[in-house]
Every structure is written in C-alpha cells, then in structure tokens.
C-alpha positions in Angstrom: 18.7 -21.4 -59.6 17.5 -19.4 -62.5 15.7 -22.4 -64.0 13.8 -22.9 -60.8 12.8 -19.2 -60.7 11.5 -19.4 -64.3 9.4 -22.4 -63.2 8.1 -20.5 -60.2 7.3 -17.5 -62.3 5.1 -19.3 -64.8 3.6 -22.1 -62.7 0.5 -20.0 -61.7 -0.5 -19.7 -65.3 -1.6 -23.3 -65.2 -3.6 -23.2 -62.0 -7.4 -23.0 -61.4 -9.0 -19.5 -61.1 -12.1 -17.7 -60.0 -13.8 -14.3 -60.4 -12.4 -11.1 -58.9 -14.0 -9.3 -56.0 -15.1 -5.7 -56.6 -14.0 -4.1 -53.3 -10.3 -5.3 -53.3 -7.8 -2.4 -53.4 -4.3 -3.2 -52.1 -1.6 -1.4 -54.1 2.0 -2.3 -53.6 3.1 1.4 -53.8 4.3 3.5 -52.2 7.4 2.3 -50.4 10.0 -0.3 -51.0 8.4 -3.1 -48.9 5.9 -5.2 -50.7 2.6 -6.3 -49.1 1.1 -9.8 -49.1 -2.0 -8.8 -51.0 -2.5 -10.7 -54.3 -4.7 -9.4 -57.2 -8.0 -11.3 -57.5 -8.5 -13.4 -60.6 -9.1 -11.3 -63.8 -8.4 -8.0 -61.9 -5.9 -5.6 -63.4 -4.1 -2.8 -61.6 -1.9 0.0 -62.9 0.6 1.6 -60.5 2.7 4.5 -61.6 4.5 7.5 -60.2 7.3 10.0 -60.4 10.3 10.1 -58.2 13.3 12.5 -57.8 16.5 11.1 -56.4 19.4 13.2 -55.1 22.7 11.4 -54.9 26.0 11.5 -56.9 23.8 11.9 -60.0 20.4 13.4 -59.9 17.7 11.1 -61.3 14.0 11.9 -62.1 12.0 8.7 -62.7 9.6 9.4 -65.6 7.7 7.3 -64.6 7.9 4.0 -62.7 5.1 1.9 -64.1 3.8 -1.5 -63.0 0.9 -3.6 -64.2 -0.5 -6.4 -62.0 -2.8 -9.1 -63.4 -4.7 -11.6 -61.3 -4.2 -15.0 -62.9 -5.5 -17.3 -60.2 -7.3 -16.9 -56.9 -3.9 -16.8 -55.2 -1.3 -15.6 -57.7 -0.7 -12.5 -59.9 1.6 -11.7 -62.8 3.6 -8.5 -62.6 5.2 -6.4 -65.3 7.4 -3.3 -64.4 9.2 -0.7 -66.5 11.2 2.3 -65.3 12.7 5.1 -67.2 14.2 8.4 -66.1 16.2 11.5 -66.7 19.8 11.2 -65.3 22.2 14.0 -64.8 25.5 12.4 -65.3 27.1 15.7 -66.3 26.2 19.2 -64.8 23.1 20.7 -66.5 23.0 17.8 -69.0 20.1 15.2 -68.7 19.9 12.0 -70.6 16.9 9.6 -70.7 17.8 6.1 -69.5 15.7 2.9 -69.0 16.0 0.2 -66.4 15.7 -3.5 -67.1 12.2 -4.8 -67.7 11.0 -6.7 -64.6 8.7 -9.7 -65.0 7.5 -11.4 -61.8 4.8 -13.1 -59.8 3.4 -12.9 -56.3 1.8 -16.0 -54.8 -0.3 -16.0 -51.6 0.8 -18.8 -49.3 -1.2 -18.2 -46.1 -4.0 -15.8 -45.1 -3.0 -15.6 -41.4 -5.3 -16.3 -38.4 -8.4 -14.5 -37.3 -7.9 -15.5 -33.7 -4.0 -15.4 -33.4 -2.8 -12.0 -34.7 0.8 -12.9 -34.1 0.5 -15.5 -37.0 1.3 -13.5 -40.1 -0.1 -13.5 -43.6 2.5 -15.0 -46.0 3.3 -14.5 -49.7 6.2 -15.3 -52.0 7.4 -13.0 -54.8 9.9 -13.8 -57.5 11.1 -11.4 -60.2 13.4 -11.5 -63.3 15.2 -8.3 -64.4 15.5 -8.6 -68.2 17.9 -6.4 -70.3 15.7 -4.4 -72.7 18.4 -2.6 -74.8 21.4 -4.0 -76.7 23.8 -2.0 -74.5 22.2 -3.4 -71.4 22.3 -7.0 -72.8 26.1 -6.6 -73.6 26.8 -5.6 -70.0 24.5 -7.7 -67.8 22.7 -11.0 -67.5 19.1 -11.8 -66.6 18.9 -11.1 -62.9 16.6 -13.0 -60.5 15.3 -11.9 -57.1 13.1 -13.7 -54.6 11.3 -12.5 -51.5 9.3 -13.8 -48.6 6.6 -11.4 -47.6 4.8 -11.2 -44.2 2.1 -9.0 -42.7 0.4 -8.8 -39.3 -2.8 -6.8 -38.8 -2.2 -5.9 -35.2 -5.3 -3.8 -34.8 -8.0 -2.4 -37.2 -5.8 0.7 -37.6 -2.2 -0.6 -37.3 -0.3 -3.3 -39.3 3.3 -4.5 -39.6 4.7 -5.7 -42.9 8.2 -7.3 -43.2 10.1 -8.7 -46.2 13.3 -10.7 -46.6 14.8 -11.5 -50.0 17.8 -12.0 -52.2 18.6 -9.8 -55.2 21.0 -10.3 -58.0 22.0 -7.2 -60.1 22.9 -9.1 -63.3 26.5 -7.9 -63.2 28.0 -10.1 -60.4 27.3 -13.5 -58.9 26.9 -12.1 -55.4 23.4 -11.4 -54.3 22.4 -8.6 -51.9 20.1 -9.5 -49.0 17.1 -7.2 -48.8 15.4 -6.6 -45.4 12.4 -4.3 -44.9 10.0 -3.5 -42.0 7.0 -1.3 -42.7 4.6 0.2 -40.1 1.2 1.0 -41.6 -1.4 3.3 -40.0 -5.1 3.9 -41.0 -5.9 7.5 -40.1 -9.4 7.4 -41.6 -11.2 4.9 -43.8 -9.6 6.6 -46.9 -6.3 8.0 -45.5 -3.3 6.0 -44.5 0.3 6.6 -43.5 3.4 4.5 -43.4 7.0 4.6 -42.2 9.5 1.9 -43.2 13.1 0.8 -42.9 14.6 -1.0 -45.9 18.2 -2.3 -46.0 20.6 -4.0 -48.3 23.4 -6.3 -47.0 26.1 -7.7 -49.4 28.8 -10.1 -48.2 32.0 -10.1 -50.2 34.1 -13.1 -49.0 34.4 -14.2 -45.4 35.2 -10.9 -43.7 34.0 -8.2 -46.0 30.3 -7.1 -45.6 28.7 -3.9 -46.9 25.4 -2.6 -45.7 23.0 0.2 -46.7 20.2 1.4 -44.4 17.4 3.6 -45.6 14.2 5.1 -44.2 11.1 6.4 -46.0 7.6 7.5 -45.0 4.5 8.8 -46.7 0.7 9.1 -47.1 -1.8 7.2 -49.3 -5.3 8.6 -50.0 -8.1 6.5 -51.4 -9.9 9.1 -53.5 -12.2 6.5 -55.2 -12.9 2.8 -54.4 -10.5 2.0 -57.3 -8.1 4.9 -57.2 -5.4 5.6 -54.6 -3.0 8.6 -54.6 0.3 8.6 -52.6 3.1 11.0 -51.6 6.3 9.9 -49.9 9.9 10.8 -49.1 13.0 9.0 -47.9 16.8 9.2 -47.2 19.9 7.1 -46.4 20.2 6.7 -42.7 24.0 6.5 -42.7 24.5 9.7 -44.8 21.3 11.6 -45.6 23.3 14.1 -47.8 24.5 11.2 -50.0 21.0 10.0 -50.9 17.4 11.3 -50.5 14.3 11.1 -52.6 10.7 12.3 -52.9 7.9 10.9 -55.0 4.2 10.8 -55.8 2.0 8.4 -57.6 -1.3 6.8 -58.3 -2.7 3.2 -58.3 -5.8 2.5 -60.5 -7.6 -0.7 -60.5 -8.6 -0.8 -64.1 -10.7 -3.9 -64.0 
C-alpha cells in the first residue's frame, strides 16, 4: 500500500506541463474538506493561519503552513508543516511540531457544463513523515488518500464532499474521513461556508468509534492573489469537549 502511494505521489513529476493562468485563486483553506481545484503549472501558493483549540489540552497552532506547487496542468505538489503551543500542564506551554506532510492532488475530471449533477473529481494522497527523533521512535510514515468531489449547483452555491482513509502512524487501523461542505458566494469577493467532517474507526467486527464535527466561516478576497479567512468549529457530540477558532491567509506568490 505505501509503495503504491509513493508511486502516486511522485508520478506527476514526470508528466507534461503548461503555463499557469493569472486569474486562478482557489485556496484549500479554511475548513477541513479539500476542494478539487489544482494549482496551474508553475503557480505557487502559500496558505497559513493560526488556530486555537480547546479540548483536554489547549493548543494554539503557530502557525499551520502549506505550500502548493503546480507541477503539471492537472497535478500539484503539497508541503505542510504545523507547530503549536500545547498546554499539557496548567499554565505551562510547550512548543510541539506535527509530522511533515508531503502530498499531491491530481485533477481527474472537470465536471459537465450541461449536467450539474456530474461532479468535478480529484484525488489527493499524503504522507505524514516524522520530523524529530522522538517522533521517529514512536511512529511510522503514515499515508492518507482521499477522493474529492465538487458540484457547482448555481453561480453562488456549491457542494463539496470528500471521502478518504487516514493512517496515524501508530496503529495499522485507518480512520475513514467523510466531509460535506456547503459554499456560498455572498459577493464576488466574499464567501461563506459550513461543513460537517467526521471520522469513523472500526476496531474488530463489532466495535466502531465515530467523531462528528461542524465548522463554518468566511473568506474574503482582498486582492486577486490574496484571500483572508475566519472560521470556528466544534464537536457535535460534545461541544464542551472540543471547539476551535482560527484565522488565516492564502497568497498566490507566483
């Protein structure tokens, strides 16, 4: 499985490419669902933000950072790094880093102009790579793979949905990821979204655990190549157990 994912990850590097378009601006933030948009060839985007989580341990992500590189007309390379302040003890914060995530997104199908019920389709694969010795001693390289879909229902409303499998690097059991995102264009430059994202893990034949979450937010295109966002979310089963708020920016550098 991992060998096949490595092949999928680096296959686009060998494919034919073309020039980027100047008006393309489709960040993957905010929210947990991922869109089907793929960076044009030679285009580079930087997406970063800050997020505060309230759960058993308070966490402030400082920051979450992802670079996206268009490497063919239909594929991009993705590099993500997260670090944050974690309150494992009262009034005591420590800085911790998450595994480095290397991935790719490949556009499979652009949808239909005449049949809006036929979705746009993309495929995304990631590898979470331990980036500290302590992490390497505790976990393995962890793959994840997702099918991404999007329907532009009207010129102001779209539905995106994802299904995927995620390995955490500590166990052999993957979690199933399911997300549905409703997107709204309020004006040409202001948008809103609300989404449900869920994790389902099956342990054995009769033991299944699920986690249901909801988040919502706004995105504001302040410049043709710069978007700001603000969002919040919570756990639907127990909002007091987990909630978060965040803000960020996406900048198409090239």
